[in-house]
PDB file as gemmi writes it, atoms N, CA and C in Angstrom:
CRYST1    1.000    1.000    1.000  90.00  90.00  90.00 P 1                      
ATOM      1  N   UNK A   1       8.049   4.566  13.225  1.00  0.00           N  
ATOM      2  CA  UNK A   1       9.258   3.918  13.666  1.00  0.00           C  
ATOM      3  C   UNK A   1       9.155   2.414  13.399  1.00  0.00           C  
ATOM      4  N   UNK A   2      10.169   1.882  12.771  1.00  0.00           N  
ATOM      5  CA  UNK A   2      10.197   0.458  12.470  1.00  0.00           C  
ATOM      6  C   UNK A   2      10.883  -0.314  13.589  1.00  0.00           C  
ATOM      7  N   UNK A   3      10.471  -1.551  13.741  1.00  0.00           N  
ATOM      8  CA  UNK A   3      11.110  -2.432  14.717  1.00  0.00           C  
ATOM      9  C   UNK A   3      12.181  -3.224  13.983  1.00  0.00           C  
ATOM     10  N   UNK A   4      13.380  -3.257  14.523  1.00  0.00           N  
ATOM     11  CA  UNK A   4      14.483  -3.966  13.896  1.00  0.00           C  
ATOM     12  C   UNK A   4      14.273  -5.473  13.886  1.00  0.00           C  
ATOM     13  N   UNK A   5      14.898  -6.130  12.921  1.00  0.00           N  
ATOM     14  CA  UNK A   5      14.786  -7.580  12.786  1.00  0.00           C  
ATOM     15  C   UNK A   5      15.235  -8.292  14.049  1.00  0.00           C  
ATOM     16  N   UNK A   6      16.322  -7.831  14.665  1.00  0.00           N  
ATOM     17  CA  UNK A   6      16.817  -8.486  15.883  1.00  0.00           C  
ATOM     18  C   UNK A   6      15.764  -8.459  16.987  1.00  0.00           C  
ATOM     19  N   UNK A   7      15.095  -7.338  17.149  1.00  0.00           N  
ATOM     20  CA  UNK A   7      14.056  -7.235  18.179  1.00  0.00           C  
ATOM     21  C   UNK A   7      12.875  -8.141  17.851  1.00  0.00           C  
ATOM     22  N   UNK A   8      12.510  -8.229  16.575  1.00  0.00           N  
ATOM     23  CA  UNK A   8      11.405  -9.109  16.184  1.00  0.00           C  
ATOM     24  C   UNK A   8      11.752 -10.575  16.408  1.00  0.00           C  
ATOM     25  N   UNK A   9      12.996 -10.932  16.147  1.00  0.00           N  
ATOM     26  CA  UNK A   9      13.433 -12.311  16.398  1.00  0.00           C  
ATOM     27  C   UNK A   9      13.316 -12.622  17.879  1.00  0.00           C  
ATOM     28  N   UNK A  10      13.760 -11.712  18.732  1.00  0.00           N  
ATOM     29  CA  UNK A  10      13.667 -11.929  20.171  1.00  0.00           C  
ATOM     30  C   UNK A  10      12.207 -12.031  20.605  1.00  0.00           C  
ATOM     31  N   UNK A  11      11.338 -11.207  20.046  1.00  0.00           N  
ATOM     32  CA  UNK A  11       9.914 -11.271  20.380  1.00  0.00           C  
ATOM     33  C   UNK A  11       9.307 -12.602  19.932  1.00  0.00           C  
ATOM     34  N   UNK A  12       9.711 -13.087  18.762  1.00  0.00           N  
ATOM     35  CA  UNK A  12       9.212 -14.376  18.274  1.00  0.00           C  
ATOM     36  C   UNK A  12       9.704 -15.515  19.166  1.00  0.00           C  
ATOM     37  N   UNK A  13      10.963 -15.454  19.593  1.00  0.00           N  
ATOM     38  CA  UNK A  13      11.492 -16.470  20.503  1.00  0.00           C  
ATOM     39  C   UNK A  13      10.764 -16.424  21.846  1.00  0.00           C  
ATOM     40  N   UNK A  14      10.457 -15.228  22.307  1.00  0.00           N  
ATOM     41  CA  UNK A  14       9.710 -15.071  23.555  1.00  0.00           C  
ATOM     42  C   UNK A  14       8.337 -15.733  23.428  1.00  0.00           C  
ATOM     43  N   UNK A  15       7.695 -15.559  22.285  1.00  0.00           N  
ATOM     44  CA  UNK A  15       6.396 -16.199  22.048  1.00  0.00           C  
ATOM     45  C   UNK A  15       6.530 -17.717  22.100  1.00  0.00           C  
ATOM     46  N   UNK A  16       7.601 -18.272  21.513  1.00  0.00           N  
ATOM     47  CA  UNK A  16       7.796 -19.722  21.555  1.00  0.00           C  
ATOM     48  C   UNK A  16       8.092 -20.208  22.963  1.00  0.00           C  
ATOM     49  N   UNK A  17       8.788 -19.403  23.758  1.00  0.00           N  
ATOM     50  CA  UNK A  17       9.025 -19.775  25.167  1.00  0.00           C  
ATOM     51  C   UNK A  17       7.688 -19.895  25.896  1.00  0.00           C  
ATOM     52  N   UNK A  18       6.794 -18.953  25.633  1.00  0.00           N  
ATOM     53  CA  UNK A  18       5.472 -19.005  26.262  1.00  0.00           C  
ATOM     54  C   UNK A  18       4.704 -20.245  25.802  1.00  0.00           C  
ATOM     55  N   UNK A  19       4.768 -20.555  24.512  1.00  0.00           N  
ATOM     56  CA  UNK A  19       4.106 -21.747  23.979  1.00  0.00           C  
ATOM     57  C   UNK A  19       4.671 -23.006  24.637  1.00  0.00           C  
ATOM     58  N   UNK A  20       5.994 -23.060  24.765  1.00  0.00           N  
ATOM     59  CA  UNK A  20       6.619 -24.218  25.421  1.00  0.00           C  
ATOM     60  C   UNK A  20       6.133 -24.373  26.850  1.00  0.00           C  
ATOM     61  N   UNK A  21       5.972 -23.260  27.543  1.00  0.00           N  
ATOM     62  CA  UNK A  21       5.463 -23.306  28.915  1.00  0.00           C  
ATOM     63  C   UNK A  21       4.013 -23.790  28.940  1.00  0.00           C  
ATOM     64  N   UNK A  22       3.191 -23.297  28.020  1.00  0.00           N  
ATOM     65  CA  UNK A  22       1.792 -23.719  27.963  1.00  0.00           C  
ATOM     66  C   UNK A  22       1.665 -25.212  27.654  1.00  0.00           C  
ATOM     67  N   UNK A  23       2.637 -25.761  26.950  1.00  0.00           N  
ATOM     68  CA  UNK A  23       2.614 -27.186  26.598  1.00  0.00           C  
ATOM     69  C   UNK A  23       2.755 -28.075  27.829  1.00  0.00           C  
ATOM     70  N   UNK A  24       3.162 -27.502  28.965  1.00  0.00           N  
ATOM     71  CA  UNK A  24       3.238 -28.276  30.207  1.00  0.00           C  
ATOM     72  C   UNK A  24       1.850 -28.677  30.685  1.00  0.00           C  
ATOM     73  N   UNK A  25       0.833 -27.939  30.263  1.00  0.00           N  
ATOM     74  CA  UNK A  25      -0.539 -28.198  30.710  1.00  0.00           C  
ATOM     75  C   UNK A  25      -1.296 -29.137  29.775  1.00  0.00           C  
ATOM     76  N   UNK A  26      -0.793 -29.293  28.547  1.00  0.00           N  
ATOM     77  CA  UNK A  26      -1.464 -30.136  27.574  1.00  0.00           C  
ATOM     78  C   UNK A  26      -1.139 -29.672  26.174  1.00  0.00           C  
ATOM     79  N   UNK A  27      -1.578 -30.429  25.178  1.00  0.00           N  
ATOM     80  CA  UNK A  27      -1.287 -30.044  23.799  1.00  0.00           C  
ATOM     81  C   UNK A  27      -2.010 -28.756  23.422  1.00  0.00           C  
ATOM     82  N   UNK A  28      -1.384 -27.992  22.568  1.00  0.00           N  
ATOM     83  CA  UNK A  28      -1.993 -26.750  22.084  1.00  0.00           C  
ATOM     84  C   UNK A  28      -2.700 -27.021  20.764  1.00  0.00           C  
ATOM     85  N   UNK A  29      -3.771 -26.299  20.546  1.00  0.00           N  
ATOM     86  CA  UNK A  29      -4.463 -26.388  19.262  1.00  0.00           C  
ATOM     87  C   UNK A  29      -3.578 -25.739  18.205  1.00  0.00           C  
ATOM     88  N   UNK A  30      -3.469 -26.354  17.030  1.00  0.00           N  
ATOM     89  CA  UNK A  30      -2.705 -25.710  15.954  1.00  0.00           C  
ATOM     90  C   UNK A  30      -3.288 -24.332  15.664  1.00  0.00           C  
ATOM     91  N   UNK A  31      -2.410 -23.352  15.459  1.00  0.00           N  
ATOM     92  CA  UNK A  31      -2.899 -22.000  15.196  1.00  0.00           C  
ATOM     93  C   UNK A  31      -2.059 -21.328  14.115  1.00  0.00           C  
ATOM     94  N   UNK A  32      -2.668 -20.356  13.468  1.00  0.00           N  
ATOM     95  CA  UNK A  32      -1.939 -19.576  12.470  1.00  0.00           C  
ATOM     96  C   UNK A  32      -0.849 -18.747  13.133  1.00  0.00           C  
ATOM     97  N   UNK A  33      -1.090 -18.307  14.361  1.00  0.00           N  
ATOM     98  CA  UNK A  33      -0.092 -17.510  15.079  1.00  0.00           C  
ATOM     99  C   UNK A  33       1.184 -18.317  15.302  1.00  0.00           C  
ATOM    100  N   UNK A  34       1.037 -19.557  15.754  1.00  0.00           N  
ATOM    101  CA  UNK A  34       2.214 -20.403  15.968  1.00  0.00           C  
ATOM    102  C   UNK A  34       2.893 -20.722  14.639  1.00  0.00           C  
ATOM    103  N   UNK A  35       2.106 -21.003  13.617  1.00  0.00           N  
ATOM    104  CA  UNK A  35       2.684 -21.252  12.288  1.00  0.00           C  
ATOM    105  C   UNK A  35       3.507 -20.054  11.819  1.00  0.00           C  
ATOM    106  N   UNK A  36       2.953 -18.843  12.018  1.00  0.00           N  
ATOM    107  CA  UNK A  36       3.653 -17.643  11.573  1.00  0.00           C  
ATOM    108  C   UNK A  36       4.965 -17.446  12.327  1.00  0.00           C  
ATOM    109  N   UNK A  37       4.943 -17.591  13.637  1.00  0.00           N  
ATOM    110  CA  UNK A  37       6.160 -17.397  14.428  1.00  0.00           C  
ATOM    111  C   UNK A  37       7.242 -18.386  13.989  1.00  0.00           C  
ATOM    112  N   UNK A  38       6.878 -19.638  13.811  1.00  0.00           N  
ATOM    113  CA  UNK A  38       7.861 -20.635  13.365  1.00  0.00           C  
ATOM    114  C   UNK A  38       8.372 -20.315  11.960  1.00  0.00           C  
ATOM    115  N   UNK A  39       7.480 -19.915  11.063  1.00  0.00           N  
ATOM    116  CA  UNK A  39       7.892 -19.581   9.697  1.00  0.00           C  
ATOM    117  C   UNK A  39       8.787 -18.344   9.686  1.00  0.00           C  
ATOM    118  N   UNK A  40       8.462 -17.358  10.490  1.00  0.00           N  
ATOM    119  CA  UNK A  40       9.272 -16.137  10.561  1.00  0.00           C  
ATOM    120  C   UNK A  40      10.684 -16.460  11.029  1.00  0.00           C  
ATOM    121  N   UNK A  41      10.783 -17.239  12.096  1.00  0.00           N  
ATOM    122  CA  UNK A  41      12.111 -17.585  12.609  1.00  0.00           C  
ATOM    123  C   UNK A  41      12.888 -18.453  11.621  1.00  0.00           C  
ATOM    124  N   UNK A  42      12.194 -19.383  10.979  1.00  0.00           N  
ATOM    125  CA  UNK A  42      12.874 -20.219   9.987  1.00  0.00           C  
ATOM    126  C   UNK A  42      13.400 -19.369   8.825  1.00  0.00           C  
ATOM    127  N   UNK A  43      12.616 -18.377   8.423  1.00  0.00           N  
ATOM    128  CA  UNK A  43      13.023 -17.494   7.323  1.00  0.00           C  
ATOM    129  C   UNK A  43      14.261 -16.681   7.688  1.00  0.00           C  
ATOM    130  N   UNK A  44      14.462 -16.416   8.967  1.00  0.00           N  
ATOM    131  CA  UNK A  44      15.617 -15.632   9.412  1.00  0.00           C  
ATOM    132  C   UNK A  44      16.733 -16.504   9.978  1.00  0.00           C  
ATOM    133  N   UNK A  45      16.556 -17.805   9.916  1.00  0.00           N  
ATOM    134  CA  UNK A  45      17.568 -18.723  10.431  1.00  0.00           C  
ATOM    135  C   UNK A  45      18.447 -19.275   9.338  1.00  0.00           C  
ATOM    136  N   UNK A  46      19.463 -19.986   9.763  1.00  0.00           N  
ATOM    137  CA  UNK A  46      20.365 -20.598   8.788  1.00  0.00           C  
ATOM    138  C   UNK A  46      20.532 -22.091   9.035  1.00  0.00           C  
ATOM    139  N   UNK A  47      19.655 -22.654   9.848  1.00  0.00           N  
ATOM    140  CA  UNK A  47      19.764 -24.069  10.179  1.00  0.00           C  
ATOM    141  C   UNK A  47      18.721 -24.904   9.468  1.00  0.00           C  
ATOM    142  N   UNK A  48      18.754 -26.203   9.729  1.00  0.00           N  
ATOM    143  CA  UNK A  48      17.761 -27.095   9.124  1.00  0.00           C  
ATOM    144  C   UNK A  48      16.368 -26.850   9.711  1.00  0.00           C  
ATOM    145  N   UNK A  49      15.382 -27.341   9.037  1.00  0.00           N  
ATOM    146  CA  UNK A  49      13.985 -27.125   9.416  1.00  0.00           C  
ATOM    147  C   UNK A  49      13.517 -28.086  10.507  1.00  0.00           C  
ATOM    148  N   UNK A  50      14.289 -29.084  10.805  1.00  0.00           N  
ATOM    149  CA  UNK A  50      13.872 -30.163  11.708  1.00  0.00           C  
ATOM    150  C   UNK A  50      13.387 -29.667  13.067  1.00  0.00           C  
ATOM    151  N   UNK A  51      14.115 -28.767  13.713  1.00  0.00           N  
ATOM    152  CA  UNK A  51      13.703 -28.284  15.038  1.00  0.00           C  
ATOM    153  C   UNK A  51      12.373 -27.545  14.984  1.00  0.00           C  
ATOM    154  N   UNK A  52      12.133 -26.810  13.919  1.00  0.00           N  
ATOM    155  CA  UNK A  52      10.878 -26.071  13.758  1.00  0.00           C  
ATOM    156  C   UNK A  52       9.706 -27.043  13.610  1.00  0.00           C  
ATOM    157  N   UNK A  53       9.893 -28.050  12.755  1.00  0.00           N  
ATOM    158  CA  UNK A  53       8.847 -29.051  12.540  1.00  0.00           C  
ATOM    159  C   UNK A  53       8.582 -29.860  13.805  1.00  0.00           C  
ATOM    160  N   UNK A  54       9.650 -30.251  14.500  1.00  0.00           N  
ATOM    161  CA  UNK A  54       9.501 -31.042  15.714  1.00  0.00           C  
ATOM    162  C   UNK A  54       8.839 -30.232  16.825  1.00  0.00           C  
ATOM    163  N   UNK A  55       9.176 -28.950  16.939  1.00  0.00           N  
ATOM    164  CA  UNK A  55       8.539 -28.114  17.949  1.00  0.00           C  
ATOM    165  C   UNK A  55       7.028 -28.110  17.710  1.00  0.00           C  
ATOM    166  N   UNK A  56       6.640 -27.875  16.471  1.00  0.00           N  
ATOM    167  CA  UNK A  56       5.211 -27.881  16.110  1.00  0.00           C  
ATOM    168  C   UNK A  56       4.578 -29.218  16.482  1.00  0.00           C  
ATOM    169  N   UNK A  57       5.226 -30.305  16.093  1.00  0.00           N  
ATOM    170  CA  UNK A  57       4.673 -31.634  16.348  1.00  0.00           C  
ATOM    171  C   UNK A  57       4.518 -31.883  17.843  1.00  0.00           C  
ATOM    172  N   UNK A  58       5.533 -31.541  18.614  1.00  0.00           N  
ATOM    173  CA  UNK A  58       5.517 -31.821  20.047  1.00  0.00           C  
ATOM    174  C   UNK A  58       4.426 -31.028  20.768  1.00  0.00           C  
ATOM    175  N   UNK A  59       4.324 -29.737  20.495  1.00  0.00           N  
ATOM    176  CA  UNK A  59       3.370 -28.924  21.270  1.00  0.00           C  
ATOM    177  C   UNK A  59       1.917 -29.140  20.842  1.00  0.00           C  
ATOM    178  N   UNK A  60       1.693 -29.663  19.642  1.00  0.00           N  
ATOM    179  CA  UNK A  60       0.317 -29.889  19.186  1.00  0.00           C  
ATOM    180  C   UNK A  60      -0.094 -31.361  19.250  1.00  0.00           C  
ATOM    181  N   UNK A  61       0.807 -32.247  19.631  1.00  0.00           N  
ATOM    182  CA  UNK A  61       0.519 -33.686  19.669  1.00  0.00           C  
ATOM    183  C   UNK A  61      -0.507 -34.004  20.757  1.00  0.00           C  
ATOM    184  N   UNK A  62      -1.628 -34.566  20.366  1.00  0.00           N  
ATOM    185  CA  UNK A  62      -2.682 -34.902  21.324  1.00  0.00           C  
ATOM    186  C   UNK A  62      -2.566 -36.331  21.832  1.00  0.00           C  
ATOM    187  N   UNK A  63      -1.559 -37.059  21.364  1.00  0.00           N  
ATOM    188  CA  UNK A  63      -1.372 -38.436  21.804  1.00  0.00           C  
ATOM    189  C   UNK A  63      -0.820 -38.508  23.213  1.00  0.00           C  
ATOM    190  N   UNK A  64      -0.648 -39.716  23.700  1.00  0.00           N  
ATOM    191  CA  UNK A  64      -0.156 -39.894  25.067  1.00  0.00           C  
ATOM    192  C   UNK A  64       1.369 -39.916  25.140  1.00  0.00           C  
ATOM    193  N   UNK A  65       2.046 -39.784  23.996  1.00  0.00           N  
ATOM    194  CA  UNK A  65       3.514 -39.775  23.924  1.00  0.00           C  
ATOM    195  C   UNK A  65       4.122 -40.976  24.652  1.00  0.00           C  
ATOM    196  N   UNK A  66       3.370 -42.073  24.661  1.00  0.00           N  
ATOM    197  CA  UNK A  66       3.810 -43.348  25.246  1.00  0.00           C  
ATOM    198  C   UNK A  66       4.062 -43.242  26.748  1.00  0.00           C  
ATOM    199  N   UNK A  67       3.280 -42.422  27.435  1.00  0.00           N  
ATOM    200  CA  UNK A  67       3.409 -42.258  28.881  1.00  0.00           C  
ATOM    201  C   UNK A  67       2.200 -42.861  29.588  1.00  0.00           C  
ATOM    202  N   UNK A  68       2.373 -43.165  30.883  1.00  0.00           N  
ATOM    203  CA  UNK A  68       1.312 -43.816  31.651  1.00  0.00           C  
ATOM    204  C   UNK A  68       0.279 -42.848  32.216  1.00  0.00           C  
ATOM    205  N   UNK A  69       0.649 -41.590  32.371  1.00  0.00           N  
ATOM    206  CA  UNK A  69      -0.288 -40.633  32.961  1.00  0.00           C  
ATOM    207  C   UNK A  69      -0.272 -39.317  32.193  1.00  0.00           C  
ATOM    208  N   UNK A  70      -1.309 -38.522  32.405  1.00  0.00           N  
ATOM    209  CA  UNK A  70      -1.382 -37.220  31.754  1.00  0.00           C  
ATOM    210  C   UNK A  70      -0.244 -36.311  32.238  1.00  0.00           C  
ATOM    211  N   UNK A  71       0.067 -36.395  33.524  1.00  0.00           N  
ATOM    212  CA  UNK A  71       1.145 -35.572  34.076  1.00  0.00           C  
ATOM    213  C   UNK A  71       2.484 -35.874  33.428  1.00  0.00           C  
ATOM    214  N   UNK A  72       2.806 -37.152  33.280  1.00  0.00           N  
ATOM    215  CA  UNK A  72       4.086 -37.498  32.659  1.00  0.00           C  
ATOM    216  C   UNK A  72       4.080 -37.181  31.168  1.00  0.00           C  
ATOM    217  N   UNK A  73       2.925 -37.293  30.519  1.00  0.00           N  
ATOM    218  CA  UNK A  73       2.815 -36.908  29.114  1.00  0.00           C  
ATOM    219  C   UNK A  73       3.111 -35.426  28.945  1.00  0.00           C  
ATOM    220  N   UNK A  74       2.570 -34.603  29.838  1.00  0.00           N  
ATOM    221  CA  UNK A  74       2.798 -33.163  29.760  1.00  0.00           C  
ATOM    222  C   UNK A  74       4.259 -32.810  30.022  1.00  0.00           C  
ATOM    223  N   UNK A  75       4.909 -33.533  30.922  1.00  0.00           N  
ATOM    224  CA  UNK A  75       6.336 -33.303  31.183  1.00  0.00           C  
ATOM    225  C   UNK A  75       7.153 -33.658  29.946  1.00  0.00           C  
ATOM    226  N   UNK A  76       6.851 -34.791  29.332  1.00  0.00           N  
ATOM    227  CA  UNK A  76       7.558 -35.196  28.112  1.00  0.00           C  
ATOM    228  C   UNK A  76       7.333 -34.169  27.004  1.00  0.00           C  
ATOM    229  N   UNK A  77       6.108 -33.666  26.875  1.00  0.00           N  
ATOM    230  CA  UNK A  77       5.780 -32.658  25.866  1.00  0.00           C  
ATOM    231  C   UNK A  77       6.593 -31.381  26.125  1.00  0.00           C  
ATOM    232  N   UNK A  78       6.617 -30.938  27.353  1.00  0.00           N  
ATOM    233  CA  UNK A  78       7.346 -29.716  27.701  1.00  0.00           C  
ATOM    234  C   UNK A  78       8.852 -29.881  27.485  1.00  0.00           C  
ATOM    235  N   UNK A  79       9.392 -31.019  27.882  1.00  0.00           N  
ATOM    236  CA  UNK A  79      10.824 -31.272  27.671  1.00  0.00           C  
ATOM    237  C   UNK A  79      11.168 -31.340  26.188  1.00  0.00           C  
ATOM    238  N   UNK A  80      10.285 -31.942  25.393  1.00  0.00           N  
ATOM    239  CA  UNK A  80      10.507 -32.003  23.950  1.00  0.00           C  
ATOM    240  C   UNK A  80      10.490 -30.627  23.322  1.00  0.00           C  
ATOM    241  N   UNK A  81       9.554 -29.787  23.771  1.00  0.00           N  
ATOM    242  CA  UNK A  81       9.492 -28.413  23.261  1.00  0.00           C  
ATOM    243  C   UNK A  81      10.763 -27.660  23.620  1.00  0.00           C  
ATOM    244  N   UNK A  82      11.225 -27.815  24.853  1.00  0.00           N  
ATOM    245  CA  UNK A  82      12.443 -27.139  25.296  1.00  0.00           C  
ATOM    246  C   UNK A  82      13.649 -27.596  24.475  1.00  0.00           C  
ATOM    247  N   UNK A  83      13.737 -28.891  24.228  1.00  0.00           N  
ATOM    248  CA  UNK A  83      14.842 -29.428  23.427  1.00  0.00           C  
ATOM    249  C   UNK A  83      14.862 -28.811  22.030  1.00  0.00           C  
ATOM    250  N   UNK A  84      13.704 -28.727  21.410  1.00  0.00           N  
ATOM    251  CA  UNK A  84      13.636 -28.179  20.057  1.00  0.00           C  
ATOM    252  C   UNK A  84      13.889 -26.679  20.040  1.00  0.00           C  
ATOM    253  N   UNK A  85      13.545 -25.992  21.122  1.00  0.00           N  
ATOM    254  CA  UNK A  85      13.826 -24.557  21.195  1.00  0.00           C  
ATOM    255  C   UNK A  85      15.324 -24.277  21.099  1.00  0.00           C  
ATOM    256  N   UNK A  86      16.149 -25.145  21.676  1.00  0.00           N  
ATOM    257  CA  UNK A  86      17.597 -24.945  21.566  1.00  0.00           C  
ATOM    258  C   UNK A  86      18.034 -24.947  20.104  1.00  0.00           C  
ATOM    259  N   UNK A  87      17.479 -25.850  19.296  1.00  0.00           N  
ATOM    260  CA  UNK A  87      17.803 -25.884  17.873  1.00  0.00           C  
ATOM    261  C   UNK A  87      17.311 -24.652  17.139  1.00  0.00           C  
ATOM    262  N   UNK A  88      16.136 -24.165  17.508  1.00  0.00           N  
ATOM    263  CA  UNK A  88      15.587 -22.959  16.879  1.00  0.00           C  
ATOM    264  C   UNK A  88      16.456 -21.754  17.227  1.00  0.00           C  
ATOM    265  N   UNK A  89      16.824 -21.629  18.478  1.00  0.00           N  
ATOM    266  CA  UNK A  89      17.705 -20.529  18.895  1.00  0.00           C  
ATOM    267  C   UNK A  89      19.024 -20.565  18.124  1.00  0.00           C  
ATOM    268  N   UNK A  90      19.629 -21.751  18.046  1.00  0.00           N  
ATOM    269  CA  UNK A  90      20.899 -21.876  17.298  1.00  0.00           C  
ATOM    270  C   UNK A  90      20.723 -21.425  15.861  1.00  0.00           C  
ATOM    271  N   UNK A  91      19.607 -21.795  15.254  1.00  0.00           N  
ATOM    272  CA  UNK A  91      19.353 -21.456  13.863  1.00  0.00           C  
ATOM    273  C   UNK A  91      19.327 -19.953  13.626  1.00  0.00           C  
ATOM    274  N   UNK A  92      18.773 -19.197  14.594  1.00  0.00           N  
ATOM    275  CA  UNK A  92      18.686 -17.751  14.418  1.00  0.00           C  
ATOM    276  C   UNK A  92      19.833 -17.008  15.103  1.00  0.00           C  
ATOM    277  N   UNK A  93      20.783 -17.745  15.662  1.00  0.00           N  
ATOM    278  CA  UNK A  93      21.982 -17.134  16.224  1.00  0.00           C  
ATOM    279  C   UNK A  93      21.804 -16.465  17.567  1.00  0.00           C  
ATOM    280  N   UNK A  94      20.882 -16.984  18.384  1.00  0.00           N  
ATOM    281  CA  UNK A  94      20.655 -16.416  19.716  1.00  0.00           C  
ATOM    282  C   UNK A  94      20.991 -17.475  20.757  1.00  0.00           C  
ATOM    283  N   UNK A  95      21.672 -17.045  21.814  1.00  0.00           N  
ATOM    284  CA  UNK A  95      21.982 -17.930  22.930  1.00  0.00           C  
ATOM    285  C   UNK A  95      20.748 -18.033  23.824  1.00  0.00           C  
ATOM    286  N   UNK A  96      20.349 -19.244  24.153  1.00  0.00           N  
ATOM    287  CA  UNK A  96      19.161 -19.447  25.004  1.00  0.00           C  
ATOM    288  C   UNK A  96      19.576 -19.400  26.470  1.00  0.00           C  
ATOM    289  N   UNK A  97      19.565 -18.223  27.010  1.00  0.00           N  
ATOM    290  CA  UNK A  97      19.948 -18.015  28.409  1.00  0.00           C  
ATOM    291  C   UNK A  97      18.733 -18.244  29.312  1.00  0.00           C  
ATOM    292  N   UNK A  98      18.988 -18.299  30.612  1.00  0.00           N  
ATOM    293  CA  UNK A  98      17.895 -18.395  31.581  1.00  0.00           C  
ATOM    294  C   UNK A  98      16.972 -17.197  31.443  1.00  0.00           C  
ATOM    295  N   UNK A  99      17.529 -16.028  31.186  1.00  0.00           N  
ATOM    296  CA  UNK A  99      16.704 -14.830  30.992  1.00  0.00           C  
ATOM    297  C   UNK A  99      15.750 -15.015  29.822  1.00  0.00           C  
ATOM    298  N   UNK A 100      16.247 -15.609  28.735  1.00  0.00           N  
ATOM    299  CA  UNK A 100      15.384 -15.821  27.569  1.00  0.00           C  
ATOM    300  C   UNK A 100      14.301 -16.852  27.877  1.00  0.00           C  
ATOM    301  N   UNK A 101      14.647 -17.893  28.611  1.00  0.00           N  
ATOM    302  CA  UNK A 101      13.671 -18.940  28.930  1.00  0.00           C  
ATOM    303  C   UNK A 101      12.483 -18.351  29.682  1.00  0.00           C  
ATOM    304  N   UNK A 102      12.741 -17.384  30.545  1.00  0.00           N  
ATOM    305  CA  UNK A 102      11.668 -16.791  31.344  1.00  0.00           C  
ATOM    306  C   UNK A 102      11.263 -15.408  30.859  1.00  0.00           C  
ATOM    307  N   UNK A 103      11.692 -15.028  29.657  1.00  0.00           N  
ATOM    308  CA  UNK A 103      11.414 -13.680  29.135  1.00  0.00           C  
ATOM    309  C   UNK A 103       9.936 -13.423  28.895  1.00  0.00           C  
ATOM    310  N   UNK A 104       9.141 -14.443  28.746  1.00  0.00           N  
ATOM    311  CA  UNK A 104       7.717 -14.286  28.476  1.00  0.00           C  
ATOM    312  C   UNK A 104       6.929 -13.925  29.726  1.00  0.00           C  
ATOM    313  N   UNK A 105       7.524 -14.081  30.912  1.00  0.00           N  
ATOM    314  CA  UNK A 105       6.812 -13.780  32.147  1.00  0.00           C  
ATOM    315  C   UNK A 105       6.411 -12.304  32.193  1.00  0.00           C  
ATOM    316  N   UNK A 106       5.203 -11.998  32.600  1.00  0.00           N  
ATOM    317  CA  UNK A 106       4.754 -10.604  32.606  1.00  0.00           C  
ATOM    318  C   UNK A 106       5.505  -9.722  33.601  1.00  0.00           C  
ATOM    319  N   UNK A 107       6.088 -10.301  34.647  1.00  0.00           N  
ATOM    320  CA  UNK A 107       6.757  -9.485  35.650  1.00  0.00           C  
ATOM    321  C   UNK A 107       8.277  -9.439  35.484  1.00  0.00           C  
ATOM    322  N   UNK A 108       8.765  -9.861  34.327  1.00  0.00           N  
ATOM    323  CA  UNK A 108      10.214  -9.810  34.107  1.00  0.00           C  
ATOM    324  C   UNK A 108      10.659  -8.359  33.976  1.00  0.00           C  
ATOM    325  N   UNK A 109      11.901  -8.128  34.282  1.00  0.00           N  
ATOM    326  CA  UNK A 109      12.450  -6.778  34.151  1.00  0.00           C  
ATOM    327  C   UNK A 109      12.569  -6.447  32.667  1.00  0.00           C  
ATOM    328  N   UNK A 110      12.058  -5.309  32.211  1.00  0.00           N  
ATOM    329  CA  UNK A 110      12.153  -4.990  30.783  1.00  0.00           C  
ATOM    330  C   UNK A 110      13.598  -4.792  30.347  1.00  0.00           C  
ATOM    331  N   UNK A 111      13.880  -5.128  29.113  1.00  0.00           N  
ATOM    332  CA  UNK A 111      15.211  -4.904  28.559  1.00  0.00           C  
ATOM    333  C   UNK A 111      16.180  -6.040  28.783  1.00  0.00           C  
ATOM    334  N   UNK A 112      15.717  -7.180  29.272  1.00  0.00           N  
ATOM    335  CA  UNK A 112      16.635  -8.279  29.531  1.00  0.00           C  
ATOM    336  C   UNK A 112      16.541  -9.368  28.467  1.00  0.00           C  
ATOM    337  N   UNK A 113      16.390  -8.969  27.247  1.00  0.00           N  
ATOM    338  CA  UNK A 113      16.446  -9.919  26.144  1.00  0.00           C  
ATOM    339  C   UNK A 113      17.659  -9.569  25.301  1.00  0.00           C  
ATOM    340  N   UNK A 114      18.034 -10.459  24.413  1.00  0.00           N  
ATOM    341  CA  UNK A 114      19.301 -10.333  23.704  1.00  0.00           C  
ATOM    342  C   UNK A 114      19.117 -10.342  22.188  1.00  0.00           C  
ATOM    343  N   UNK A 115      20.028  -9.688  21.515  1.00  0.00           N  
ATOM    344  CA  UNK A 115      20.070  -9.721  20.056  1.00  0.00           C  
ATOM    345  C   UNK A 115      20.768 -10.999  19.617  1.00  0.00           C  
ATOM    346  N   UNK A 116      20.691 -11.353  18.321  1.00  0.00           N  
ATOM    347  CA  UNK A 116      21.362 -12.566  17.862  1.00  0.00           C  
ATOM    348  C   UNK A 116      22.868 -12.589  18.142  1.00  0.00           C  
ATOM    349  N   UNK A 117      23.495 -11.439  18.309  1.00  0.00           N  
ATOM    350  CA  UNK A 117      24.938 -11.451  18.613  1.00  0.00           C  
ATOM    351  C   UNK A 117      25.207 -11.446  20.122  1.00  0.00           C  
ATOM    352  N   UNK A 118      24.159 -11.654  20.930  1.00  0.00           N  
ATOM    353  CA  UNK A 118      24.318 -11.798  22.361  1.00  0.00           C  
ATOM    354  C   UNK A 118      24.244 -10.511  23.161  1.00  0.00           C  
ATOM    355  N   UNK A 119      24.058  -9.378  22.508  1.00  0.00           N  
ATOM    356  CA  UNK A 119      23.974  -8.104  23.214  1.00  0.00           C  
ATOM    357  C   UNK A 119      22.563  -7.909  23.740  1.00  0.00           C  
ATOM    358  N   UNK A 120      22.476  -7.297  24.910  1.00  0.00           N  
ATOM    359  CA  UNK A 120      21.155  -7.020  25.488  1.00  0.00           C  
ATOM    360  C   UNK A 120      20.465  -5.921  24.691  1.00  0.00           C  
ATOM    361  N   UNK A 121      19.170  -6.101  24.498  1.00  0.00           N  
ATOM    362  CA  UNK A 121      18.360  -5.065  23.878  1.00  0.00           C  
ATOM    363  C   UNK A 121      17.814  -4.218  25.018  1.00  0.00           C  
ATOM    364  N   UNK A 122      18.060  -2.936  24.974  1.00  0.00           N  
ATOM    365  CA  UNK A 122      17.587  -2.056  26.052  1.00  0.00           C  
ATOM    366  C   UNK A 122      16.449  -1.190  25.599  1.00  0.00           C  
TER     367      UNK A 122                                                      
END                                                                             
C-alpha cells in the first residue's frame, strides 16, 4: 500500500512543527533528515524558496540572534521558525491550523491533520 502525497506532505509538516518546537530549547544541529523534509516540501510547493531557507537558518543558527539572554534568544529562534512555517504551509497549500501546530504531540487525537485542500485526513 502506497502513502498518498497529501499524507506525506502533512507528515513532513508535522516533522517541521516538531523541529520548530525543539528550537525553543536551542539551535538544532544541521541534519540530513531536516534537509530532506525541507527539500521534499519545496519540491511539492509552488512558492519561493525563501521560507525554506530561512527556516533552516533560524533553527540551526548558533548565534545569539542579537539577544541579551539565552532564554530570549530561544524565544526569537522559535518565533522565527513559526513565522517561516506559515510561508512553507502556504507554499504547499495547507492551512496552518492550531491542530497542525500541535499535530506532532504524541498524545494528539489521531486523524486530526489536513490535506492541502483543507480536508481532514482520517
